NUKEZA-527652 format. One record per residue: residue in three letters; residue number from 1; x, y, z of N, C-alpha, C in turn. Coordinates in steps of 0.05 Angstrom, whole numbers. Layout:
residu	num	n.c1	n.c2	n.c3	ca.c1	ca.c2	ca.c3	c.c1	c.c2	c.c3
ALA	NUM	X	Y	Z	X	Y	Z	X	Y	Z
...
END
This chain:
residu	num	n.c1	n.c2	n.c3	ca.c1	ca.c2	ca.c3	c.c1	c.c2	c.c3
UNK	1	-92	268	585	-81	264	557	-59	257	556
UNK	2	-54	239	525	-42	221	530	-15	231	514
UNK	3	20	223	527	48	240	525	55	224	506
UNK	4	73	236	493	86	224	470	109	213	480
UNK	5	123	211	504	149	202	510	153	173	511
UNK	6	130	158	514	119	133	501	122	118	478
UNK	7	103	144	459	120	134	438	142	138	414
UNK	8	163	158	436	183	163	420	204	153	417
UNK	9	207	139	451	211	117	458	219	91	450
UNK	10	190	88	436	181	58	409	192	66	387
UNK	11	191	83	375	198	93	356	241	87	359
UNK	12	243	104	370	271	107	373	286	72	376
UNK	13	274	48	389	267	23	402	279	9	377
UNK	14	262	15	352	250	9	328	281	16	310
UNK	15	288	40	300	305	47	286	328	55	298
UNK	16	335	73	323	353	82	328	366	99	311
UNK	17	386	112	312	399	135	297	402	128	263
UNK	18	376	124	251	372	115	238	346	126	220
UNK	19	330	141	237	309	148	234	309	182	251
UNK	20	306	204	224	314	237	244	277	233	243
UNK	21	267	233	256	234	250	264	233	264	281
UNK	22	209	290	286	206	316	301	204	337	290
UNK	23	201	360	297	197	380	292	216	397	274
UNK	24	221	415	261	233	425	250	262	415	241
UNK	25	269	387	224	285	372	220	298	363	193
UNK	26	284	384	176	280	383	161	313	394	144
UNK	27	324	411	161	343	421	155	374	402	154
UNK	28	368	387	164	398	369	167	402	340	143
UNK	29	372	347	128	362	326	114	398	322	88
UNK	30	420	338	86	431	345	71	457	318	92
UNK	31	464	324	118	481	308	144	468	280	142
UNK	32	442	263	136	435	255	116	446	229	92
UNK	33	437	257	82	438	251	49	470	238	38
UNK	34	492	255	46	506	247	51	522	230	61
UNK	35	528	215	88	529	182	86	521	159	52
UNK	36	504	164	50	501	152	26	516	156	2
UNK	37	521	178	-11	531	192	-19	531	222	-36
UNK	38	553	223	-57	555	256	-62	544	267	-82
UNK	39	540	258	-97	512	262	-113	478	253	-105
UNK	40	452	256	-108	432	254	-110	412	274	-127
UNK	41	385	247	-124	372	253	-154	347	253	-127
UNK	42	327	271	-131	313	278	-114	283	272	-129
UNK	43	271	248	-117	241	242	-122	219	266	-109
UNK	44	207	278	-124	190	292	-99	164	295	-119
UNK	45	145	299	-91	117	302	-103	116	328	-90
UNK	46	88	348	-110	93	376	-106	60	371	-82
UNK	47	68	393	-81	34	395	-69	29	434	-51
UNK	48	11	435	-49	14	471	-34	33	484	-14
UNK	49	50	498	-24	74	508	9	91	491	-7
UNK	50	102	470	-15	123	445	-15	151	465	-19
UNK	51	150	480	-43	171	498	-47	190	509	-27
UNK	52	184	522	-3	201	521	12	219	500	39
UNK	53	190	484	36	213	453	47	224	444	26
UNK	54	227	456	-1	251	436	-27	272	445	-22
UNK	55	259	477	-9	293	492	-4	308	484	9
UNK	56	288	488	28	309	480	52	333	452	51
UNK	57	319	441	36	332	405	40	356	411	15
UNK	58	343	444	-5	370	436	-35	387	455	-7
UNK	59	398	468	8	416	490	24	424	461	40
UNK	60	416	438	60	423	428	61	441	416	46
UNK	61	435	400	22	453	387	11	471	415	1
UNK	62	467	425	-4	488	447	-5	525	457	18
UNK	63	496	458	37	518	453	49	532	439	70
UNK	64	526	402	50	539	388	65	554	379	47
UNK	65	551	382	18	577	380	-9	561	355	-25
UNK	66	534	359	-16	518	332	-38	509	353	-59
UNK	67	516	341	-80	501	352	-109	483	341	-116
UNK	68	458	368	-125	433	342	-142	442	347	-170
UNK	69	429	320	-170	432	319	-203	413	324	-214
UNK	70	389	325	-213	365	316	-212	339	323	-201
UNK	71	317	335	-206	294	341	-196	270	328	-211
UNK	72	257	301	-200	252	274	-211	213	284	-205
UNK	73	197	287	-227	173	293	-207	158	257	-201
UNK	74	151	263	-171	139	245	-158	110	237	-178
UNK	75	107	203	-165	88	181	-187	57	210	-174
UNK	76	34	203	-189	5	197	-184	-1	187	-152
UNK	77	-32	190	-142	-36	160	-130	-39	144	-126
UNK	78	-34	129	-113	-35	99	-110	-5	85	-131
UNK	79	9	108	-137	33	91	-145	31	76	-179
UNK	80	21	92	-202	15	68	-216	40	59	-227
UNK	81	38	39	-250	62	25	-253	76	35	-274
UNK	82	77	55	-282	72	74	-311	91	99	-304
UNK	83	89	112	-277	111	136	-272	133	110	-252
UNK	84	115	90	-251	147	75	-236	164	63	-249
UNK	85	156	56	-283	172	62	-301	189	80	-309
UNK	86	172	97	-308	181	127	-324	209	139	-298
UNK	87	206	135	-270	223	147	-257	243	127	-256
UNK	88	232	100	-251	266	70	-259	282	95	-296
UNK	89	266	94	-299	283	97	-332	299	127	-326
UNK	90	288	149	-316	306	176	-302	320	172	-292
UNK	91	332	147	-261	346	150	-258	373	134	-264
UNK	92	359	111	-289	390	96	-304	402	130	-318
UNK	93	386	145	-341	402	165	-355	421	186	-321
UNK	94	400	191	-303	423	203	-282	429	184	-269
UNK	95	435	158	-260	460	149	-248	472	167	-222
UNK	96	449	171	-207	462	181	-183	478	161	-156
UNK	97	477	171	-130	491	152	-115	471	152	-99
UNK	98	457	163	-99	438	160	-80	409	167	-86
UNK	99	384	153	-81	360	164	-84	346	170	-78
UNK	100	337	204	-63	320	208	-44	296	222	-52
UNK	101	268	205	-37	249	224	-42	226	222	-25
UNK	102	214	248	-34	200	275	-4	179	267	-29
UNK	103	163	257	-10	136	247	-8	111	242	8
UNK	104	91	228	6	76	215	11	83	179	4
UNK	105	59	164	11	65	135	10	67	125	-21
UNK	106	62	143	-35	66	136	-57	93	140	-76
UNK	107	97	166	-65	119	171	-75	149	159	-72
UNK	108	136	148	-43	165	129	-32	158	99	-40
UNK	109	146	99	-50	133	74	-56	148	70	-84
UNK	110	134	98	-89	157	87	-122	179	90	-126
UNK	111	196	98	-103	223	103	-103	242	77	-93
UNK	112	235	57	-78	243	36	-73	231	18	-97
UNK	113	202	12	-104	214	-7	-130	224	8	-160
UNK	114	228	33	-154	255	40	-175	269	43	-171
UNK	115	280	33	-147	313	28	-136	325	-5	-142
UNK	116	295	-16	-138	289	-49	-158	297	-53	-178
UNK	117	282	-35	-197	286	-37	-228	309	-23	-243
UNK	118	329	-2	-218	354	16	-217	377	-13	-221
UNK	119	371	-23	-199	393	-42	-187	401	-72	-209
UNK	120	376	-86	-212	366	-103	-227	350	-106	-249
UNK	121	342	-85	-258	326	-82	-290	295	-111	-275
UNK	122	293	-114	-307	268	-119	-316	243	-113	-316
UNK	123	216	-128	-304	186	-122	-303	191	-125	-271
UNK	124	174	-105	-265	158	-109	-238	142	-127	-222
UNK	125	136	-140	-236	124	-158	-244	137	-192	-227
UNK	126	163	-187	-233	182	-206	-229	192	-201	-192
UNK	127	174	-178	-182	174	-180	-154	173	-173	-144
UNK	128	138	-184	-142	125	-180	-127	102	-209	-100
UNK	129	113	-205	-77	112	-229	-77	132	-215	-44
UNK	130	129	-235	-33	150	-231	-17	179	-249	-16
UNK	131	198	-228	-14	236	-236	-13	240	-253	-37
UNK	132	228	-236	-57	234	-240	-85	263	-219	-91
UNK	133	257	-201	-83	281	-175	-86	308	-186	-76
UNK	134	296	-196	-44	333	-199	-36	336	-226	-45
UNK	135	324	-242	-57	336	-271	-77	343	-256	-87
UNK	136	337	-238	-113	352	-229	-133	381	-220	-135
UNK	137	384	-209	-111	399	-192	-111	434	-216	-103
UNK	138	421	-233	-70	431	-250	-75	448	-267	-102
UNK	139	417	-270	-120	436	-281	-146	461	-278	-162
UNK	140	456	-240	-161	476	-229	-176	497	-216	-160
UNK	141	497	-215	-142	511	-203	-116	512	-166	-123
UNK	142	488	-167	-121	476	-134	-123	468	-118	-99
UNK	143	470	-99	-96	459	-90	-72	447	-68	-84
UNK	144	419	-61	-76	402	-32	-84	417	-16	-78
UNK	145	397	17	-94	402	39	-107	408	41	-74
UNK	146	418	70	-61	420	67	-33	383	91	-27
UNK	147	370	92	-14	342	117	-12	338	122	5
UNK	148	339	147	15	332	163	31	309	174	41
UNK	149	291	162	60	256	171	38	251	189	67
UNK	150	242	211	44	233	231	75	200	230	75
UNK	151	185	231	92	157	234	84	147	259	87
UNK	152	126	262	79	100	288	71	72	277	91
UNK	153	81	253	95	44	253	102	41	244	121
UNK	154	36	236	145	18	223	185	-1	205	164
UNK	155	16	181	153	-9	152	139	10	131	129
UNK	156	26	132	120	14	99	115	52	90	123
UNK	157	68	104	135	98	86	139	113	85	128
UNK	158	101	84	94	114	73	74	154	70	83
UNK	159	157	96	100	188	109	103	197	95	109
UNK	160	176	73	136	197	61	149	198	31	147
UNK	161	186	18	130	176	-4	115	189	-23	93
UNK	162	182	-44	99	190	-68	74	179	-65	52
UNK	163	155	-51	57	128	-54	35	128	-31	11
UNK	164	122	-48	-21	126	-17	-39	105	-39	-54
UNK	165	80	-15	-49	47	-12	-60	47	-6	-97
UNK	166	44	-22	-108	38	-15	-129	23	-16	-152
UNK	167	3	-4	-170	-22	2	-177	-20	-8	-216
UNK	168	-29	-34	-227	-33	-39	-257	-58	-18	-260
UNK	169	-57	3	-260	-84	20	-264	-102	18	-285
UNK	170	-97	-5	-300	-119	-11	-333	-137	-32	-317
UNK	171	-119	-50	-299	-136	-54	-278	-150	-53	-250
UNK	172	-147	-40	-247	-146	-29	-222	-141	-44	-195
UNK	173	-125	-64	-194	-116	-73	-189	-83	-67	-169
UNK	174	-85	-70	-140	-50	-57	-130	-50	-93	-116
UNK	175	-17	-86	-128	1	-114	-123	24	-103	-99
UNK	176	27	-127	-93	56	-111	-66	85	-122	-67
UNK	177	113	-105	-65	132	-119	-48	143	-125	-25
UNK	178	143	-150	-18	148	-154	13	174	-147	16
UNK	179	193	-137	29	223	-144	24	237	-121	43
UNK	180	256	-144	62	270	-124	74	291	-104	63
UNK	181	291	-114	34	307	-105	15	300	-68	23
UNK	182	292	-69	14	278	-42	-1	278	-27	26
UNK	183	263	-32	53	267	-18	82	292	16	64
UNK	184	288	32	70	299	52	57	323	50	83
UNK	185	355	58	84	375	51	105	374	82	116
UNK	186	356	99	99	349	126	137	330	136	121
UNK	187	313	145	142	286	153	140	287	184	158
UNK	188	276	197	148	263	229	160	233	232	154
UNK	189	227	247	185	191	261	174	204	276	195
UNK	190	195	301	181	193	325	190	153	339	199
UNK	191	144	329	219	126	328	226	114	356	212
UNK	192	127	388	218	120	409	207	97	407	182
UNK	193	115	391	161	101	392	148	76	384	132
UNK	194	70	374	153	34	360	152	16	378	162
UNK	195	36	407	168	13	419	193	-11	434	166
UNK	196	-1	443	140	-15	454	120	-34	423	107
UNK	197	-31	403	111	-36	389	93	-75	381	94
UNK	198	-85	382	75	-110	385	79	-129	360	93
UNK	199	-155	374	106	-164	353	116	-172	325	106
UNK	200	-175	321	89	-185	299	70	-160	270	75
UNK	201	-143	284	73	-104	269	64	-102	258	98
UNK	202	-105	287	114	-104	281	140	-109	266	151
UNK	203	-144	245	135	-170	230	154	-155	212	150
UNK	204	-156	212	111	-151	186	104	-119	172	116
UNK	205	-96	189	125	-76	185	134	-70	173	159
UNK	206	-89	180	174	-87	178	204	-103	149	204
UNK	207	-125	156	184	-139	113	182	-118	96	174
UNK	208	-107	106	153	-95	87	143	-65	70	178
UNK	209	-60	91	176	-42	88	215	-61	71	235
UNK	210	-79	71	237	-106	67	256	-103	35	245
UNK	211	-108	32	219	-113	0	200	-91	-9	213
UNK	212	-68	-4	197	-37	-17	204	-43	-27	237
UNK	213	-39	-13	253	-44	-13	280	-54	-52	288
UNK	214	-87	-34	275	-106	-48	279	-101	-87	277
UNK	215	-92	-76	249	-102	-117	242	-69	-130	253
UNK	216	-46	-116	261	-27	-134	256	-34	-142	292
UNK	217	-45	-122	307	-59	-139	333	-79	-155	333
UNK	218	-90	-154	314	-112	-177	310	-95	-199	305
UNK	219	-75	-198	276	-60	-219	260	-49	-226	281
UNK	220	-42	-213	299	-10	-227	330	-18	-250	345
UNK	221	-50	-260	352	-62	-270	373	-43	-293	367
UNK	222	-31	-312	393	-22	-329	392	13	-329	384
UNK	223	8	-314	373	47	-309	365	64	-297	392
UNK	224	97	-301	380	114	-299	402	116	-261	405
UNK	225	103	-254	376	112	-217	389	83	-213	397
UNK	226	62	-225	403	39	-211	407	51	-183	432
UNK	227	55	-195	456	61	-171	472	73	-149	464
UNK	228	93	-148	447	105	-121	432	93	-101	415
UNK	229	76	-126	403	48	-119	378	29	-96	402
UNK	230	25	-120	426	3	-103	438	12	-67	446
UNK	231	45	-62	449	48	-56	460	51	-17	445
UNK	232	61	-39	424	58	-2	401	29	-7	383
UNK	233	17	-20	377	-15	-19	365	-32	-7	384
UNK	234	-32	0	409	-42	14	436	-40	36	432
UNK	235	-12	41	435	7	68	430	-8	80	412
UNK	236	-13	67	382	-9	90	359	-43	89	343
UNK	237	-59	65	365	-97	73	356	-98	96	374
UNK	238	-84	101	407	-92	117	421	-82	144	413
UNK	239	-73	146	402	-55	165	398	-78	186	376
UNK	240	-86	168	352	-96	173	328	-124	182	340
UNK	241	-136	166	358	-173	163	376	-172	187	381
UNK	242	-159	195	402	-144	212	414	-152	234	401
UNK	243	-136	241	380	-121	275	370	-137	283	341
UNK	244	-140	257	331	-154	271	303	-175	287	301
UNK	245	-192	279	321	-224	303	311	-212	328	320
UNK	246	-200	327	336	-197	355	351	-169	374	325
UNK	247	-163	357	307	-143	373	287	-161	369	265
UNK	248	-172	357	253	-208	360	244	-219	382	244
UNK	249	-225	393	265	-240	428	279	-212	441	287
UNK	250	-188	439	288	-163	451	288	-145	444	276
UNK	251	-146	446	249	-119	443	232	-93	444	238
UNK	252	-83	472	246	-69	476	258	-56	472	285
UNK	253	-73	452	296	-66	444	317	-33	435	320
UNK	254	-17	437	342	12	424	320	17	404	344
UNK	255	2	398	367	6	386	381	-8	364	368
UNK	256	-31	361	363	-45	341	355	-26	337	321
UNK	257	-17	343	297	-8	339	288	17	330	298
UNK	258	34	336	317	57	321	323	54	280	331
UNK	259	25	290	341	6	254	358	3	245	328
UNK	260	3	268	314	-16	243	281	-1	234	262
UNK	261	30	249	273	50	237	258	60	212	276
UNK	262	67	220	298	75	195	312	49	168	317
UNK	263	33	178	318	11	151	318	13	130	293
UNK	264	15	145	276	23	129	245	51	118	241
UNK	265	71	136	253	98	125	248	103	93	260
UNK	266	78	96	290	78	69	307	53	47	289
UNK	267	40	61	268	28	44	257	45	26	232
UNK	268	62	48	230	91	25	207	109	7	227
UNK	269	122	11	254	132	-5	271	118	-25	261
UNK	270	82	-23	269	71	-57	272	70	-79	262
UNK	271	67	-56	230	75	-70	197	103	-84	191
UNK	272	117	-77	216	144	-93	222	147	-109	225
UNK	273	132	-110	246	129	-135	269	107	-160	253
UNK	274	88	-148	254	70	-173	239	55	-160	211
UNK	275	44	-170	198	25	-164	184	5	-156	185
UNK	276	-6	-141	156	-44	-137	157	-52	-168	140
UNK	277	-82	-161	141	-94	-172	128	-121	-160	122
UNK	278	-151	-164	127	-170	-169	108	-168	-143	105
UNK	279	-170	-124	119	-173	-86	109	-159	-87	79
UNK	280	-132	-85	86	-117	-79	67	-115	-100	47
UNK	281	-130	-134	50	-126	-133	33	-154	-119	2
UNK	282	-180	-122	14	-198	-109	8	-190	-89	-1
UNK	283	-173	-64	15	-169	-40	-10	-156	-42	-21
UNK	284	-131	-63	-32	-120	-61	-56	-144	-59	-84
UNK	285	-160	-75	-89	-185	-70	-112	-197	-49	-94
UNK	286	-198	-33	-90	-218	-3	-94	-202	13	-100
UNK	287	-182	18	-107	-158	40	-112	-177	65	-137
UNK	288	-197	50	-154	-210	64	-169	-229	92	-158
UNK	289	-225	73	-133	-252	100	-112	-249	108	-94
UNK	290	-235	88	-78	-223	106	-51	-189	106	-36
UNK	291	-198	128	-27	-160	125	-19	-158	99	3
UNK	292	-135	96	-6	-121	74	9	-134	73	45
UNK	293	-122	94	57	-137	102	84	-160	95	86
UNK	294	-180	113	64	-206	102	71	-226	83	62
UNK	295	-207	65	51	-218	40	50	-214	24	63
UNK	296	-189	15	75	-180	8	96	-198	2	127
UNK	297	-204	38	130	-230	49	151	-258	29	149
UNK	298	-254	37	126	-292	21	117	-292	-3	121
UNK	299	-270	-26	115	-266	-48	120	-272	-50	147
UNK	300	-256	-45	163	-245	-64	184	-264	-66	210
UNK	301	-288	-58	204	-306	-49	235	-309	-76	222
UNK	302	-322	-89	195	-333	-112	176	-319	-141	194
UNK	303	-291	-126	186	-275	-158	195	-272	-155	224
UNK	304	-266	-138	227	-272	-136	269	-291	-163	271
UNK	305	-312	-156	270	-342	-176	271	-320	-207	263
UNK	306	-317	-214	248	-320	-241	227	-291	-239	252
UNK	307	-275	-229	254	-253	-242	269	-262	-250	303
UNK	308	-280	-231	302	-287	-227	345	-285	-261	354
UNK	309	-300	-279	349	-286	-291	373	-264	-310	370
UNK	310	-244	-300	357	-215	-307	351	-190	-290	366
UNK	311	-204	-269	373	-189	-243	381	-200	-221	406
UNK	312	-208	-239	430	-216	-233	454	-211	-215	460
UNK	313	-175	-215	476	-171	-197	475	-158	-172	472
UNK	314	-147	-166	444	-145	-155	419	-177	-127	425
UNK	315	-188	-149	416	-216	-120	418	-217	-114	444
UNK	316	-218	-125	465	-222	-111	504	-197	-88	491
UNK	317	-181	-88	477	-161	-66	487	-162	-34	476
UNK	318	-175	-53	448	-178	-33	431	-200	-20	442
UNK	319	-235	-32	447	-255	-34	455	-231	0	482
UNK	320	-230	6	491	-219	5	518	-211	42	507
UNK	321	-199	30	482	-188	56	476	-210	73	468
UNK	322	-231	62	450	-251	80	445	-270	91	466
UNK	323	-272	69	485	-277	76	512	-282	105	515
UNK	324	-254	99	525	-240	132	539	-242	148	518
UNK	325	-250	150	499	-249	169	455	-271	170	472
UNK	326	-297	161	495	-326	162	493	-340	146	465
UNK	327	-334	129	449	-348	115	429	-362	89	442
UNK	328	-357	70	474	-368	65	478	-369	61	492
UNK	329	-403	47	507	-414	62	536	-423	35	561
UNK	330	-421	9	540	-413	-11	562	-398	-23	578
UNK	331	-411	-32	588	-370	-57	603	-368	-72	581
UNK	332	-348	-76	575	-334	-91	567	-312	-120	567
UNK	333	-322	-113	608	-312	-141	614	-337	-161	617
UNK	334	-358	-153	610	-381	-180	606	-383	-184	585
UNK	335	-383	-180	560	-382	-183	532	-367	-206	518
UNK	336	-362	-220	502	-343	-227	490	-351	-238	465
UNK	337	-353	-253	450	-341	-260	423	-353	-238	402
UNK	338	-373	-255	386	-381	-233	363	-393	-212	387
UNK	339	-411	-217	403	-431	-184	423	-399	-163	423
UNK	340	-390	-176	432	-352	-158	428	-351	-142	418
UNK	341	-336	-164	384	-336	-152	361	-347	-127	350
UNK	342	-382	-131	346	-406	-118	348	-403	-89	357
UNK	343	-395	-89	387	-393	-66	401	-373	-40	393
UNK	344	-345	-58	383	-326	-53	382	-316	-33	349
UNK	345	-342	-55	336	-349	-46	298	-361	-27	298
UNK	346	-389	-25	322	-394	0	320	-381	30	324
UNK	347	-366	25	357	-350	49	358	-334	56	338
UNK	348	-317	32	315	-305	46	311	-323	67	277
UNK	349	-353	54	277	-363	65	258	-374	90	258
UNK	350	-372	95	294	-382	125	298	-361	139	307
UNK	351	-332	132	310	-303	148	309	-317	161	271
UNK	352	-314	145	259	-318	145	226	-329	178	217
UNK	353	-352	168	227	-373	193	219	-376	209	230
UNK	354	-352	207	256	-351	245	262	-324	255	254
UNK	355	-310	238	239	-292	256	227	-299	257	200
UNK	356	-322	249	188	-334	252	163	-333	235	143
UNK	357	-319	201	153	-312	188	140	-349	170	130
UNK	358	-341	157	98	-354	135	80	-368	117	113
UNK	359	-385	106	121	-375	82	128	-381	56	127
UNK	360	-394	56	95	-397	37	80	-389	40	47
UNK	361	-394	15	34	-379	26	16	-404	24	-13
UNK	362	-432	30	-1	-442	39	-19	-447	65	-14
UNK	363	-442	84	5	-444	109	-1	-421	114	-14
UNK	364	-394	102	-27	-376	122	-46	-390	107	-75
UNK	365	-385	139	-73	-390	151	-109	-373	123	-131
UNK	366	-384	116	-154	-367	93	-170	-363	69	-151
UNK	367	-367	64	-129	-378	36	-124	-397	15	-140
UNK	368	-376	-7	-138	-400	-38	-153	-402	-53	-154
UNK	369	-427	-79	-147	-417	-100	-144	-391	-112	-170
UNK	370	-382	-89	-190	-356	-113	-190	-337	-106	-179
UNK	371	-346	-91	-156	-309	-85	-138	-309	-107	-126
UNK	372	-333	-113	-114	-343	-147	-89	-318	-175	-116
UNK	373	-327	-169	-135	-326	-190	-156	-294	-186	-161
UNK	374	-280	-159	-153	-249	-154	-156	-243	-164	-136
UNK	375	-252	-157	-118	-243	-167	-77	-227	-191	-85
UNK	376	-246	-211	-92	-256	-239	-80	-234	-253	-103
UNK	377	-236	-240	-132	-215	-258	-138	-187	-249	-137
UNK	378	-178	-219	-127	-152	-211	-113	-143	-236	-99
UNK	379	-167	-234	-69	-161	-259	-45	-148	-273	-57
UNK	380	-147	-292	-80	-146	-324	-89	-122	-318	-98
UNK	381	-111	-292	-107	-83	-286	-117	-74	-297	-105
UNK	382	-40	-320	-108	-27	-327	-101	4	-303	-81
UNK	383	8	-293	-102	24	-262	-102	10	-249	-70
UNK	384	-17	-251	-66	-38	-236	-39	-46	-254	-21
UNK	385	-24	-279	-21	-37	-303	-6	-23	-290	33
UNK	386	-9	-276	32	0	-269	58	-16	-256	74
UNK	387	-43	-238	53	-57	-225	80	-78	-253	76
UNK	388	-83	-268	65	-96	-289	79	-89	-297	95
UNK	389	-60	-309	96	-51	-317	117	-51	-305	138
UNK	390	-49	-284	146	-46	-267	172	-68	-257	173
UNK	391	-84	-266	172	-118	-269	181	-119	-284	205
UNK	392	-130	-273	231	-139	-289	255	-141	-313	249
UNK	393	-170	-314	237	-187	-319	221	-176	-339	193
UNK	394	-163	-363	201	-156	-360	173	-163	-373	147
UNK	395	-154	-361	127	-166	-371	99	-159	-380	81
UNK	396	-164	-405	71	-153	-397	33	-172	-392	19
UNK	397	-162	-399	-3	-174	-397	-40	-202	-408	-32
UNK	398	-213	-431	-35	-228	-443	-22	-255	-430	-9
UNK	399	-244	-419	8	-266	-408	41	-280	-380	22
UNK	400	-257	-363	4	-268	-344	0	-290	-329	-6
UNK	401	-299	-340	-26	-328	-334	-30	-345	-338	-2
UNK	402	-338	-360	6	-375	-364	27	-367	-348	52
UNK	403	-342	-330	63	-336	-321	86	-338	-286	81
UNK	404	-322	-295	56	-311	-256	62	-331	-247	38
UNK	405	-348	-258	21	-380	-248	5	-380	-235	24
UNK	406	-395	-247	46	-411	-237	54	-397	-214	81
UNK	407	-372	-210	85	-365	-191	94	-372	-162	83
UNK	408	-355	-160	45	-361	-154	31	-393	-136	31
UNK	409	-414	-148	37	-429	-158	32	-448	-127	61
UNK	410	-431	-133	75	-447	-125	97	-431	-99	101
UNK	411	-408	-92	89	-389	-65	78	-402	-50	61
UNK	412	-417	-61	43	-441	-48	21	-463	-25	35
UNK	413	-471	-52	53	-499	-34	61	-492	-32	86
UNK	414	-477	-47	108	-480	-32	129	-492	-45	151
UNK	415	-499	-73	138	-508	-93	173	-496	-121	174
UNK	416	-483	-113	198	-463	-128	209	-478	-158	215
UNK	417	-502	-157	215	-514	-185	217	-519	-205	198
UNK	418	-500	-192	169	-499	-211	152	-466	-232	149
UNK	419	-456	-222	169	-429	-223	168	-439	-257	184
UNK	420	-421	-277	166	-415	-304	180	-395	-319	195
UNK	421	-386	-315	218	-377	-327	236	-365	-356	228
UNK	422	-340	-365	223	-335	-387	223	-332	-416	244
END
């Protein structure tokens, strides 16, 4: 059984004292928040059983001399632009010294973006892309409204990262802010909050954590940070693959819940070292029919086959994780290239089936060929080009239809043989 000490050591090396995580630590919230201001606005997502956790935070605020100016209702799933604008507007009225988010990735991402609009104004479209928030802050001589991010779901790692995903619900397209400026200066995750999470949310979040580590690992081949990514990603994927099936059977498994928290946190660490690529890029065009984690989980086996000739070492590492968990029966040492990718992809698909996940886009209610067209168009959008650039098999916009098209068709049908290697 995999221990937790290595994961804790890696996370402390990543965040140090700027991250408070573990079991039963929500009562320390006030001590953290008061470092950034004496009055706060709380952006909160409500879920069954959240009242006791919110009460714990309020008591901690009061004990530490932090005045709660207002509670703002958090966003709908996938962080719609409409909710972002509403929350930014409420912050302008309240004028807090610090914003506190309490929720999953959507709540935290919206609070990041709302801090940008609160401080800089304008339209959020101005900030989609890489480094544009930092550029605007430098030009205006401003600093973002401080944001303490309190995570409630073992999933996106949003509380630890430089990413803010925002969705235009009308077009069904998600876009991304990538900027060190939006990293919360302090984060909190009391894994106890996840113990009663619905199994669908648990599985979605865990597979999102795997996607972060897996995609960064694939894209890190040949980069100077590859050895660090190997350490972080293998620990992350190993924890999730080992413990998620048991949590799906026994939701109150305390050790399993902590493992998923640590594993997805390490996924957040991974995406601060390197970038995600294919699975995430395609997921942005499936927001109307799939949760983010589920979309990535469906797509990554198919991208694995496409990338396989260029990522043999990562495939061996990931394959051995799945082999230890009983999903690979052959000797990986004798397999190379596309064949190795096929073995690992099938192991990932079998794992998904074990936890009740769909493994093809064709199984998803509401999915149509229009989604394939949307994904191919989005892949050519300059605002999302970092995902293409992060691929271990580099594509440019002119190559998208020829190579990504077959990947999406394979993901629709489950036929891995449709995938073309460059």
